[in-house]
C-alpha atoms as one frame of an Amber mdcrd trajectory, in Angstrom:
protein
 149.242 105.016  95.337 146.067 106.575  93.844 144.403 109.347  95.811 141.006
 108.553  97.363 137.954 109.966  95.597 136.784 113.137  97.322 133.035 113.309
  98.011 131.210 115.914  95.904 130.431 119.231  97.592 126.994 120.875  97.639
 127.679 122.860  94.456 128.684 119.712  92.583 125.568 117.934  93.790 123.346
 120.825  92.722 124.906 120.953  89.239 124.552 117.195  88.837 120.903 117.337
  89.864 120.180 120.170  87.413 121.844 118.119  84.673 119.733 115.033  85.403
 116.537 117.065  85.605 117.237 118.844  82.321 118.051 115.581  80.521 114.851
 113.989  81.817 112.854 116.935  80.474 114.600 116.572  77.110 113.623 112.886
  77.025 110.020 113.860  77.728 110.030 116.420  74.930 111.509 113.993  72.396
 108.984 111.331  73.470 106.235 113.632  72.191 107.253 112.807  68.615 109.524
 109.737  68.826 108.200 106.412  70.086 110.652 104.246  72.018 114.366 104.297
  71.108 115.244 105.036  74.757 118.796 103.657  74.513 119.514 105.634  71.349
 118.215 108.865  72.879 120.309 108.288  76.014 123.429 107.798  73.912 122.667
 110.997  71.982 122.415 112.865  75.292 125.671 111.321  76.499 127.389 112.399
  73.274 126.193 115.978  73.795 127.338 116.036  77.425 130.713 114.526  76.501
 131.289 117.029  73.639 131.231 114.209  71.124 129.775 113.499  67.699 127.453
 110.594  66.988 126.927 108.282  63.998 123.484 106.655  63.825 123.261 103.499
  61.747 119.984 101.843  60.871 117.630 100.913  58.066 115.302 103.588  56.649
 112.233 104.597  58.618 113.573 104.242  62.167 113.200 107.979  62.995 116.950
 108.694  62.975 116.502 112.097  61.341 113.472 112.891  63.493 115.404 112.094
  66.680 118.233 114.467  65.770 115.849 117.244  64.745 113.823 116.801  67.948
 116.995 116.893  70.047 118.009 120.193  68.450 114.564 121.684  69.085 114.569
 120.601  72.725 117.970 122.245  73.224 117.235 125.565  71.566 120.288 125.263
  69.315 120.690 126.297  65.698 120.163 123.329  63.404 121.084 122.606  59.796
 120.525 119.452  57.790 122.640 118.368  54.823 121.397 115.594  52.563 124.599
 113.900  51.411 124.535 112.836  47.749 127.225 111.639  45.296 127.395 115.074
  43.617 127.774 117.060  46.868 130.966 119.174  46.917 133.067 120.284  49.937
 132.076 123.922  49.354 128.425 122.890  49.704 129.247 122.072  53.343 131.840
 124.618  54.419 130.920 127.555  52.174 133.079 129.444  49.686 134.366 132.872
  48.705 132.161 134.685  46.204 132.698 137.934  44.310 130.438 140.751  45.449
 130.174 144.246  44.042 129.743 147.150  46.432 126.645 149.220  45.460 128.325
 152.362  46.831 131.769 152.184  45.211 131.268 149.638  42.448 134.412 147.799
  43.621 134.399 144.008  43.627 135.681 141.988  46.517 135.731 138.407  47.764
 133.156 137.736  50.475 132.916 134.465  52.364 129.491 132.842  52.009 129.054
 130.548  55.002 127.880 126.987  54.422 125.501 124.884  56.523 128.355 123.664
  58.762 128.083 127.017  60.537 125.502 125.851  63.045 125.419 124.167  66.451
 123.835 120.837  65.527 124.619 119.595  62.040 122.671 116.611  60.744 124.755
 114.855  58.099 122.007 112.711  56.593 123.204 109.531  54.816 126.819 110.612
  55.178 128.063 107.514  53.357 126.360 108.573  50.102 128.996 111.196  49.290
 132.595 110.583  48.122 135.534 110.724  50.594 136.617 114.152  49.286 133.344
 115.657  50.506 133.225 113.562  53.672 136.657 114.966  54.565 135.242 118.503
  54.515 133.880 117.763  57.996 137.171 116.589  59.531 138.470 119.981  60.640
 135.053 121.079  61.881 134.614 117.903  63.936 138.074 118.002  65.506 138.967
 121.687  65.879 135.472 123.218  65.666 136.647 125.566  62.942 136.725 125.826
  59.147 139.604 127.058  56.983 138.771 128.553  53.584 141.222 130.434  51.371
 143.846 130.518  54.104 141.480 132.096  56.636 140.116 130.249  59.663 136.554
 130.721  60.915 135.474 129.523  64.363 132.219 127.611  64.732 129.622 128.495
  67.363 129.761 126.471  70.572 128.482 123.970  71.414 128.947 122.193  68.069
 127.942 118.630  67.221 127.832 116.518  64.089 125.092 113.891  64.245 125.299
 111.726  61.143 123.150 108.900  59.796 124.013 106.060  57.463 122.116 103.180
  55.901 123.915  99.839  56.450 122.066  97.748  53.861 122.613  99.647  50.607
 125.925  99.234  48.795 125.304 100.838  45.406 126.148 104.532  45.405 127.674
 104.497  48.903 131.182 105.318  50.092 132.168 103.751  53.443 133.654 106.259
  55.853 137.453 105.986  56.136 138.898 105.013  59.515 140.116 108.559  60.286
 136.611 109.913  59.769 134.939 107.200  61.848 137.392 107.811  64.684 136.057
 111.381  65.019 132.702 110.022  66.198 132.308 109.327  69.901 129.593 106.722
  69.270 128.408 104.580  66.430 124.859 103.796  67.529 122.959 100.944  65.921
 119.264 101.928  65.811 117.051  98.866  66.208 113.522  98.124  65.035 110.703
  99.127  67.418 108.891  96.530  69.510 105.383  95.334  68.596 103.689  97.774
  70.984 105.915 100.659  69.894 105.208 100.026  66.237 101.506  99.895  66.987
 101.744 103.318  68.638 103.724 104.652  65.672 100.876 103.590  63.369  98.306
 105.295  65.613 100.278 108.540  65.697 101.256 108.779  62.048  97.926 107.778
  60.509  95.790 110.178  62.539  95.685 113.886  63.307  98.070 113.490  66.246
 100.509 116.365  66.584 102.673 117.759  69.324 105.163 120.560  69.648 108.557
 120.260  71.277 109.392 122.953  73.824 113.029 124.021  74.331 114.566 122.942
  77.636 118.210 124.038  77.459 120.247 126.780  75.875 123.782 126.649  74.532
 125.396 128.229  77.596 123.769 125.701  79.942 125.016 122.840  77.768 128.573
 124.195  77.974 128.249 124.340  81.776 126.967 120.764  81.904 129.874 119.627
  79.726 132.269 121.103  82.278 130.349 119.358  85.069 130.844 116.012  83.314
 134.609 116.518  83.210 134.664 117.031  86.982 133.298 113.524  87.680 136.008
 111.454  89.420 137.465 108.444  87.616 138.596 105.681  90.022 142.066 104.362
  89.276 140.713 100.819  88.987 138.219 101.882  86.286 140.901 103.776  84.376
 143.101 100.666  84.424 140.200  98.581  83.169 139.607 100.969  80.251 143.305
 101.014  79.375 143.611  97.239  79.531 140.434  96.649  77.527 141.380  98.991
  74.700 145.056  98.067  74.595 144.105  94.389  74.503 142.228  95.023  71.214
 145.389  96.201  69.441 147.228  93.525  67.458 151.023  93.415  67.691 150.865
  95.183  71.078 151.441  92.111  73.248 147.690  91.753  73.718 146.564  89.629
  76.629 143.829  88.179  74.375 145.188  85.237  72.413 142.830  85.704  69.440
 143.444  89.399  68.740 146.440  89.064  66.388 144.475  86.667  64.215 141.067
  88.399  64.280 141.908  92.154  64.208 143.964  94.049  61.637 143.827  97.447
  63.364 142.700  98.287  66.861 141.374 101.439  68.550 143.715 104.375  69.144
 144.167 106.654  72.184 141.063 108.701  71.291 139.005 105.624  72.210 140.302
 105.786  75.796 139.554 109.492  76.095 136.060 109.238  74.709 135.096 106.123
  76.648 136.097 107.909  79.857 134.074 111.034  79.008 131.054 109.005  77.932
 131.200 106.925  81.123 131.366 110.105  83.226 128.288 111.500  81.479 126.384
 108.233  81.934 127.290 108.108  85.623 125.669 111.517  86.172 122.579 110.591
  84.159 122.126 107.556  86.412 122.524 109.502  89.647 126.112 108.562  90.491
 129.063 110.832  91.163 131.874 108.597  89.979 132.386 106.147  87.104 131.720
 102.454  87.658 132.436  99.252  85.777 128.815  99.199  84.585 129.254 102.517
  82.741 132.280 101.156  80.904 130.745  97.815  79.948 127.501  99.416  78.673
 129.254 102.049  76.537 132.248 100.045  75.315 130.371  98.683  72.291 129.156
 102.013  70.783 132.555 103.604  71.494 134.672 100.785  70.035 132.666  99.082
  67.270 133.763 101.609  64.604 137.364 101.870  65.789 138.675  98.418  64.939
 139.080  96.585  61.643 138.334  92.832  61.649 140.853  90.708  59.765 140.041
  88.628  56.707 140.115  85.565  58.952 137.458  87.069  61.231 135.276  88.098
  58.304 135.572  84.614  56.813 134.146  83.263  60.071 131.300  85.776  59.899
 132.587  87.779  62.883 131.851  91.506  63.022 133.513  94.225  65.058 130.569
  93.968  67.477 131.329  90.276  68.040 134.986  91.023  68.747 134.245  93.849
  71.185 131.681  91.705  73.024 134.198  88.868  73.308 136.784  91.261  74.753
 134.227  92.628  77.244 133.315  89.083  78.316 136.996  88.410  78.984 137.606
  91.679  80.859 138.124  90.034  84.264 140.875  87.911  82.679 142.678  90.869
  81.158 142.626  93.331  84.062 144.461  93.133  87.327 142.136  95.508  89.115
 138.360  95.387  89.060 135.835  97.241  91.128
């Protein structure tokens, strides 16, 4: 029998309130330069609080790069940007050993020249424009937060995040991310067009002398503390069962309770999807003033967590179904596939 959820003590409540206040201030700072995109900014904040990486997908001109840069400035973290191109090499990301001559002794020795991955927020701009060999240079950094060069391992500064962008409409000169690389991202966020009023404000800001400066709100140590606070949020047994049943139901050949899965999905999400959906839901619960995870947190975040972790079958593609369509259908059928609901 699951243990009852203990009420948070005064210290937990104070930490949660500081987290919400800080995130609200970050939103206000980003709003100085970015118009709208509230859902995208919230998901970026959730990714940071959950120690996850984020992949932003959208057509050019939707302020994806500006959002990431503004987030880094509001958090007082070191920031590097890499423009991914077809001729980019792995050493251009991680760094390489170079020969240096000592001015005192004249002896030559190998010295490691650090690449742009040695930062706290790394913007991988148009990550799908570089070949898989170079894309794979980020795998170790994203998973272990370290880089190995010439048999020697170098730790990255904490906190460390990769926030990548990709353009979904161009095919020529692009290299789709392999499944193992996509699985390293907590979210794949689809950045939408602004509304009429938002686009009008964008015109006013960008065609005049309007300018504003972002002030830092948080430091790295505070972010690490907030990440620990997120992990302390209780997860009700019923919500955990819902997450398990939802994700396991999207795996073909796993006795899925959804009749259409074997025909529509070639590969489903792995265990990392469960872990990251739980962490993301915990972070969202705190941002919305709650001290435990609810069904709403799961249903809102299931799409950005799962859309890049399943592969639609040829049959599904022939019907024009995308991974988003399949995840939405599974979410709609959640009450039918779970024995316990909140």
